[in-house]
C-alpha positions in Angstrom: -0.2 -0.1 -0.1 1.1 3.4 -0.9 1.8 6.0 2.0 -0.4 8.8 2.8 0.8 12.3 3.9 -2.1 14.1 5.9 0.1 17.2 6.1 -2.6 19.8 4.6 -5.7 18.0 5.8 -4.2 17.6 9.5 -3.5 20.9 9.2 -6.9 22.0 7.9 -8.4 20.0 10.2 -6.6 21.3 13.4 -6.8 25.1 12.5 -10.7 24.7 12.2 -10.9 23.5 15.7 -8.6 26.2 17.0 -10.5 28.5 15.1 -13.9 27.5 16.7 -12.1 27.8 19.9 -11.6 31.6 19.5 -12.4 33.4 23.2 -11.6 30.3 25.4 -8.8 30.8 27.9 -5.4 30.1 28.4 -3.9 27.1 26.3 -7.7 25.9 25.5 -7.5 28.5 22.4 -4.2 27.4 21.5 -3.1 23.9 22.0 -5.4 21.6 19.6 -6.1 19.0 22.2 -7.2 21.3 24.7 -9.5 23.0 22.7 -10.7 19.9 20.8 -11.9 19.0 24.6 -13.3 21.9 25.3 -15.1 22.4 22.3 -16.7 18.9 22.7 -18.1 20.1 26.2 -19.2 23.2 24.7 -21.2 21.7 22.3 -22.9 19.3 25.0 -23.6 22.4 27.2 -25.1 24.1 24.5 -27.3 21.3 22.9 -28.5 20.9 27.1 -29.2 24.8 27.0 -31.0 24.9 23.8 -33.9 22.6 25.6 -33.5 24.3 28.9 -34.1 27.7 27.1 -38.0 26.5 26.1 -38.3 25.2 29.8 -37.4 28.4 31.0 -39.5 30.3 28.8 -42.4 29.0 29.7 -41.8 29.1 33.5 -41.1 33.0 33.0 -44.8 33.3 31.0 -46.4 31.4 33.4 -44.8 33.3 36.6 -46.2 36.7 34.7 -49.6 35.2 34.1 -50.2 34.0 37.3 -48.7 37.7 39.1 -51.1 39.6 36.7 -54.3 37.3 37.4 -53.7 37.4 41.1 -54.4 40.9 41.1 -57.9 40.1 39.8 -58.2 37.4 42.5 -57.8 34.6 40.3 -54.9 31.7 40.3 -53.0 30.6 37.3 -54.8 27.5 37.1 -58.0 28.4 37.5 -57.4 31.2 34.8 -56.0 28.9 32.4 -59.0 26.3 32.7 -61.7 29.5 32.6 -59.6 30.5 29.0 -60.1 26.7 28.0 -63.7 26.5 28.9 -64.4 29.7 27.4 -62.6 28.7 24.0 -60.2 31.5 24.3 -57.1 30.6 22.1 -54.3 32.4 23.6 -50.6 30.8 24.2 -48.9 31.6 27.2 -46.4 33.7 25.6 -49.2 36.3 24.4 -50.9 35.9 27.5 -47.9 37.0 29.4 -46.8 39.7 26.7 -50.2 41.2 27.6 -50.0 41.4 30.8 -47.0 42.9 31.3 -47.3 45.6 28.3 -51.2 46.1 28.7 -52.2 45.4 32.0 -56.0 46.9 30.8 -56.1 44.6 27.9 -55.3 41.5 30.6 -58.1 42.4 32.8 -60.6 42.6 30.0 -59.7 38.9 28.9 -59.8 37.6 32.8 -63.4 39.5 32.9 -64.4 37.3 29.8 -62.8 34.3 30.9 -64.6 34.6 34.7 -68.2 34.9 33.1 
């Protein structure tokens, strides 16, 4: 079998890893082995974080809706049940935005849900 020299490909692969590790601290940005390991961990955390972000935002929306609805003497769960019962199809993200930016409109939504 013929001998394969990998100089160009090897250097290109390592340069790509080092380039992605820009901004890391100390030898994690210059040393290939350390940079590669740091990037693997960073990728794992980024993957997990993308899923956690969805959970965290849903919790934030629920807290905002709960805070707004409690001003009208109604708990979050009872408000959501009333909205579903009266077929008011607003998702949590929009409800939370309305509760924060337009409290008067949110009070009207709650009033219609209470009926």
